N, C-alpha and C positions, 0 to 999 in steps of 0.2 A: 846403266842403272835401270832396273825394272820399275816403270812408272805406273804399273797396274795398281789401281786402288783396291786395297784389301777390304773384305767384308767388315772387319773390325773398325776400319777407318770411315766407313759410311755413316752418315747421319742416322741416329736412332729414330725410331718412330714411336709415337705415343700410344699407350694402351687405351686412351680415352678416359682414364681415371687418374686424376692428377696425383693423388696420394700414392698410388701404386707406382707411378712414374718416379716419384721421389724415392721410394724404396729401391727402385731399380737404378737410381742415379741417372735418370734421363729417359728411360724407356727401353724398348726392345731392339735388338739387331734385326733389320729387315731380312726377308727371304729365308727365314728359318722356321722350324717346327717347334711349337711349345705345347706343353701339357698343362692344363688347368684341371686339378682334381679336387674333389670335395663331395661330401655326402649330399643327397637331395635336400634342397632348400638352403644351401650354403651360399648361393649367389652366382653360380657359374654362368647361367644363361644371361643374367643381367650384365655381368662383366663382359661377356662375349659380344652381346648386342652393342654395348657402348664402344667396344673396340671397332666394330664395323662402322658405326655411325661416325666415329672420329675419322676413319679412313674416307668416308663419303665427304665429310667436310673438307678434307685435304685433297679431294679430287681422285681418290682411289676407288676402284670397283670392289664391292664386297659380295661374298657368297656365303649363305648359311645353309648347311646341309644337316637336316635332322633325321635321325634314324628312329626316334621314339616319340617326339612331339609332333603336333600338327602346326601348319602355318597359322591357323586361327589361334592356337594357344600362344605362339610367339607374338602374334599381333596384339593379343590381349596383354601380354607382359609389357610390351612397348607402350601401349596406351595407358597402363597403370602408372607409368613414369612420365606421361605427357610427351612421348616420342612418336614419330612416324618412321616407318621403315621403307619409305619411297626410295626407289633407285638402288635398293639392296635386294639381290636375288635370293629368294627363299625357296628351298626345295625340300619336300618331305618324302622320305623313302619308307613310307608305311602304306599299308593297303587301305583303300577306300571303297566302299560299296558302290559309290557312284562314279567309279573310274570310267572314263571314256577316252576315245582316241584323241579328241580335241582338247583334253585337259592341259592346262598350261604347265603343270609340274610333271617331272619324271618320277614315277612311282614304282617301287619295288617292294616286295614283301620279304623281309629278312628270314622269316621262318620257312620259306618255300624255295629259296634259291641258295646256291652255294656261295661261300664267302668270296670266291674269286669273281662271281658275277656281280656281287654287291660292290666290290672294289672297282671293277670295271665300270659300273654305273657311276661311281663317284668320279672316276677319271673322265668319263664322257661329259659329265656336267661341267667339270673344270675346263675342259677343252672348248666346250660350247660357249661358256660365259666369259672365259679369259679374265678371272678376277685377280686383284692384287692382294686381297686379304680373304682368308677362308676360315670358317668355323665348322668343325665337324663334331656333331653332338648326337649320341655319345658313343664312346668306344665300347661300352658294355655290350651293345648289340653285336659288334664285330667279334668280341671275345666269345660270346655264346655260339656264334656261327663257326668259329675256328675249331672248337672242341678240344684242341690241344695247344699248349704254349708255343711249340715250334712253328706250327702253321700260322698262328696268330702273329708272332714276331715277324715272320717273313713277309706277310701281307702289309704290316705297318711299315716295315722297311721299304717295301716297294712304293707305298704311298709317299714316304718321306723323300725318296729319290725323285719321284715324279714331280712333287711340289717344288723341289729344289730346281729342277730343270725349267719349270714354269715361272720361277722367281716369285713365288707366293710366300707370304707370311701367314702361317697357319696356327690356329689355336685348336687343339684337340681336347675335348671335354671328357672327363671320366668320373663316374659317380661312385667309384670305389666299391663296386659290388663283387670284385674279384676276391680271391683268397687273401687274407691279411698278409702283408709283407711282400706282395707281388710287385716286383720292381722292373718288370719287363719294359714298360714304357719309359721309366726313368733313364735307362741307359740309352734309349733311342733318341729321346727328345733333346733339343738344344738347351731348353730350360724347363724347369718344373715349378709351378706355383700351386701351393696347397691351401685350400680354404677349409675352415672349420667353424662349426657353431656348437656351442656348449650350453646345456641347460643348467641354470642355477636353482638352488632350493627355493629361492624367492627372487622376484623381479624378472626382468626380461633376460633373454638368452644373450650370451656373449659370443661375438664373432671375432675371429682373428685369422690372419693369413701368414704364410711363411714361404719365402723363396728358398726352395730346397737346393736348386742348382741353376746356374746360368753361365754357360761356357763363354769364356773370354770377356765377361762383363763384371765390373765391380758393382756390388749391391749391398744393402744393409740386411744382414742376416737376423735370425731370431724372429719372434712373433710380433706382429703388428695388429692392433685392434682395428676393426672396421665395422661399419653399420650399413644397412640397406635403407636408403631414404628415397623419397620421391625424387626422381632425377638421376638415380644411379647409386653406385657404391661410394661411400665416403671412407677412405682409408686414413688412419691416424698413425703416421710413421712413428716408430719407437723413438723416443727422445734420446739424443746423444749429445750431452752437454758440451763436449769438447769441440763440436762442430759449430757452435754458436758463441761467438765472442765479439764484443765491441768495446771500444775505449770509453771509459766513463769517469766521472769525478770521484775522488776518494775523500772529499771533505765531508765532515759530519754535518748532519742537519738536525734541527730541533724537533722535539716531540710536541712542542707547543706548551710544555710545562717545564720551567727552569729547574724545579726540584727533581723531576724525573730525569732531565738531562744530567743533573749532578749525580744521580744514582748510576746512570749509564756511563759516566765519565765525561763524555762530550756530546751525547745524543746518539742518534742512529747513523750508521755509516752505509752509504750506497754499496750494494753488492754483498750485504750481509743479511742474515735472517734472525728473527727474534721469536722465541717460544714463550708464550704466556701460559703458565700452568697454575691451576688452583681449582678449588671446589666450585660447584654450581652456585651462581649468584654472587660471587665475590667481586666481579667487575672486570673480567678478562675482556669481554667484547667491548665494553665501554672504553677501556684503555686502548684497545686496538683502533677503535673509531676515532678517539682523540688524536692519536698519532697520524692517522690517515688524513684527518681534517687539516692538520698542520701542513701536510704536503699539498693539499688542495689549495690552501690559502697562499702558498708560495707560487701558485700557478701551475703546479704539476698535475699529472693525471693519475688516477688510481683505479684499481679493480678489486671488488669485494666478492668472494665466493662464499655463499651462505648455505651451509648444509643443515644446521640444526633448527634455527629459528625461522619463523615465517617473516617474509620481507616486510609485510605491513606492520608487524610487531616491532621490528628493528627500526623502521622509520618513525613510528609513534614515540617509542622510547627515547631515541636519539634526539628528536625535536624537543621532548619534554625536559631533556638535560641540557638544553641550549646548544645542541649540535645538529642543526637542521641540514639534512643531506639532500633535500629535494632541489635546491638551487644548483648544486653541482651535477645532479643527474640531468637537469634541464639543459645546462650548457654543454653537456657531453664530456665533462672532465672526470666524471665518476660513472663507472659501470658496476652495477650490482646484479649478480646472477644467482637466482635461487636454484640450488642443485638438488635434484632428486637422486640420491646416491644409488638407489636400487635400479635405476634406469641408465646409469652412466658407468662406463668402463674406465679404468685408469688411463688408457690411451686417449680417450675422449676428453678427460679432464685435463691432461697435460696439453692437449691440442688447444683447448679453450684458454688455458693460461698463456700459451704462446701467442694466440690471437690477440689477447689483451695487451701483451708486451710489444709485439712486433707490428700489429696493425693499428693499435690505439695509443701506443707510446706510454703505457702505464709505468710509473716510476716506483709505485708501491703496490704490493699485492697482499691481500689479507685472505687467509684460509680459516674459516670458522665453521666447524672445528674439525680437527684431525680425527676425533673419535668416530664421527659419522662416516668419514671417508674410509677409515680402516675397518669399521664394523660392517660396512655395506658389502664388502667383498672378502669375507673370511676365508674363502677357498683359494684366494690368490696368495701364494706363498711368498711372493716377491714384491709386495706392496711397499715395504720399507725401502727396498732398493730403488724402486721407481720414484719414491718420494725423494730419496737422496739425489737421484739424477735430476729431478725437477728443481730442487733447491740449488744444485750446482749450475744448472742452466740460468736460473734467475740471478745467481751471483755473477756469472759471466756477462750478463746483460746489464749489470749495475743497478739491479732492482732491489729495493728494500722489501723483504717478505716477512710477514708476521703470521704466526701460526698459533691458534688457540687450542689448548689441550685441557679438557676437563678431567678432574681427578675424583675418584670415588670417596665419599665421606664428606663431613663438614668440619669436624675438629679431630684432634688425635692423629693417628697414623693415616695418611692419605696414600692412595695407590693409583697407578695408571694401568690401563690394559696393556700398554706397550711403552717401553722406554725409548724415546727418540731424542732425548736431550743431547746425546752425543752428536746428532746432526746439526744442532743449533749453534750459531755463533754467539748468541746472547740468550740467557735464560732468566726470565723474570718470574719470581715466585709470589703469588698472592695468597694471603691467608686471612682467616677469621681469628679474632681473639676477643676475650671478654675483659672489661675493666670497669669498675665502679657500677656494675649492674648493666652495662651497655655492651651490645655486640658491635665490635669495631673491625676495621680491616687494615691489613698491612701489606706493604709491597717491598720487595727486595730484589736485588740483582745477584744471582748466584754466580754467573760467569759472563765474561765478554772476551772475545778473542781480538778485539781491536783497540782497547784502551784500558787504562788502570781505573777500574770502576770503584764506586763507593761501596764499602762493606757494610754499611749501616742498614737498619731496617726502618722504614718510614711508615707512618700512618697515612692513610688516605681515605677520603670520603666522596660519596657521589650524591649530589643533590640537584636542585633546580638550576644551579649555576654550573653544573657539569662535574668534572673530576678535579679534586683538589688534593695535592700531595703536601704533607706537613714536614716538619723538621724531623731529623733522626730521633728515634725512640731510644732513650738511654737507660731507663729504669726497669726494662723488661728483660727477661732471659727465657730461653726455650720457646720462643714464639713459633719457630718453624717446626718444632716437634708437636705442636698442637696442644701442649700443656704449659702455657706460659706462667712465669712467676713474676709478680709485679710489686715493686717497692714504690709507693706513691711519692711524687715530687711535683710541686706546684709548677704548672706551665709545661709539663712534659708532654701532655696529650693535646690534641687539637680541641679548640672550644666547640661546644655544641652549637648547632645551627639554631636560629630563632625558633623554627618549628619544633625542634627537639626540646629546647628549653621550655617552651610553652607546654608541651606534652608532659614534661617532668613535673612542672608546677601544678598541673591539673591532677 
């Protein structure tokens, strides 16, 4: 039996970027040549430097050969991230006016030498430094020197075979300045990683990456959002709900209000999501907070993602309604994150939700509201699919998720910008209606997938004591249509609060 260890069986090496390692299901196969392509500013240099620094930490020798930038520029990039490039060999193959024989770097002028001489210069540097990891930045210079595709391909193939004999893992960077659709390097490289950054009409640019090919390796295809932060690139792997499952309880839990539990059948079930839909000011956020506090009072943890309202306003209003959130924030059981949707990509949001669930063990997640999330990225055609995947993930984790959806209008026919009710396990409809000269509120459960819910419509009110749900309303019809018809009956409606009664008498 041949006991030779194949390349595929060797341990993978890290790229230095944990999110990218997750996309690659572990990292790169060592001693292979990889292409990292992307337009200027997409993060290629940052990714490559982190790759060499990770190798340095693992005891590997690194070499960075630049054909277009200077060592000072590379050092400045590293310093902007708080890095040092000590023990990493940096060589610039560009002309310098102050070139002297005792200069530490090997310098060649690409415009004045033949491609073959430049390639030989690269080979000499590798033989001199004997590195384990090499970055060649960038191939556009070699492409210009080659002048024709055949010569260019032959020289790259020569470099590939040379690096293979030296047992080097190589990242070749390409800025995509070639003709569109030029796939010369794709066929040569063992793997291809493409970086993109896209400008939005408003807000910050979007960055995403895609693994185009990776021979002999399993990886997660498709686009994955990433951002460039101080300290390197943060990759947010695309969420795949089927890969995240854990055993959880299926017993229903209370919302904190027995009348609301009755509407829902048995309360809320772990692993399900609830959609609260209604016009502005009807009490959607207050209802979600009430359900969340019930979980916190049981000793569970919660995460609240706030898109629309300011955090300070939410805190003040909740406290005034007898639902003080500050103690739960102080003891770490509640995390509230104020989201600026113009600065956040869908991948980043999903990553933040995963962090709340997996790192902080949140058992209830509130998204307030879906309107801001969906409006913030109108150019993203697959936001609803990403939301579906996120809800599926939360379901697999046994998390109760609550989504707030604002509807246009106050009374009459209400509409939403997008219908996602089909994604929800439970739909709660909140409405305004008028009776005896008073503006009142109603709540009903349109559907649940987990229990035989109550079909009635109940009145509810919000005052200094919080949220109160009344008995089923029997003498109204067409409340959900926004044009209710009322036949008075003593005791049918909830009594006025003391403050309201005083106001009416005055």
